[in-house]
N, C-alpha and C positions, 0 to 999 in steps of 0.2 A: 317558175315552177320550183326551182331550187330554194328560193326564198320562202315559199309556202311550206315546203317540206321541213325547213329549218324551224319555222314557227310551230308546226305540229310536234316536232321533236322536243321543243322546249316545253310545251304543255305536257307532254308525256313524262318528261323528266321531272317537271315541277309536281305533277300529280303523284308520281312515284315517291318523291321526297316527302310530300305532305302525308301520303299513306304510311310511309315508314315512320315518320314522327308520331302520327296518331297511334300506330301499333306500339311503338316504344313507350308512349305515355300510358297506354292501357296496361302494358306489362308492368311498368313501375307502380302504377296505382294498385294493381292487383296484388303485387308483392307487398306493398305497404299495408294494405288491408289485411293480408294474411299474417303479416308480422304482428300487427296490433291484435288480431284475434288470437294468435298464439300466446301473446303476453297475457291476454284476458283469461284464456284457458288455464295457463300455468298458475295465475293468481287464484282462480277458482279451485283448482286442485289442491293448492296449498291451504286454502281456507277450509276445504272439505277435510283434509287431514287434521287440521287443528280442531275442528268441531268434533271429529270422531274421537280424538284424544280426550277432549273435554267430556264427551258422552261416556267414555270408559271410566274417567275419573269420577264423574258424578254417580255412575252405577255402583262403583266401589264404595263411595260414601253412603249411598242408600243402603247397600248390603251391611255395612258396618253399623249404621245408625239403627237399623231395624233388627239387629241381632239381639238375642236374649241377654248376652253378656253386657250389652250396652244399655238395654232398656231396664233391666232389673234394678241396678243401682239408682237410676233416675226415679223409678216408681217407688222405691223404698225411701229415698231422700226427700223428694218433693211432695209426694202424695201420701206418704206414711203407709204404703202397702207392704205386705210381706208374703212370701210364698206360703201356701196353705200347708197345714200339717196333714198327716194321713187321716186323721179323724174328721177333718173338714171336707174331704173329697167325697162326693157322692156320685156313684156311677148309675146312670139311668138306662134301662133297657127299653127298647121299643116294643110295643105290644101290637102286633098285626101290621098289615100294610098301611101306608099313608095314602089317603085319598085326597087328591087336590080338587077343589071346588072352583 
């Protein structure tokens, strides 16, 4: 009887050790996965900040490029255009309401 109890005790201890090892492996795997995901999130946040900075820079370039002080010299030089004189400006007034068809 003592020998049988000793065998059962060995199986209990072996099962406990196997369970401990499986839990330890699961914990290490979960932490490794979390670390990789953290690195990915950090890289994506860095990329997002870079893209936001680029968007701000491009918006500034668009504002500068579409400003009157930038367009007028180009229109005069390349296209031969000039600002109209007062006699060339005609102001039209609307007569009555506009009806859409």
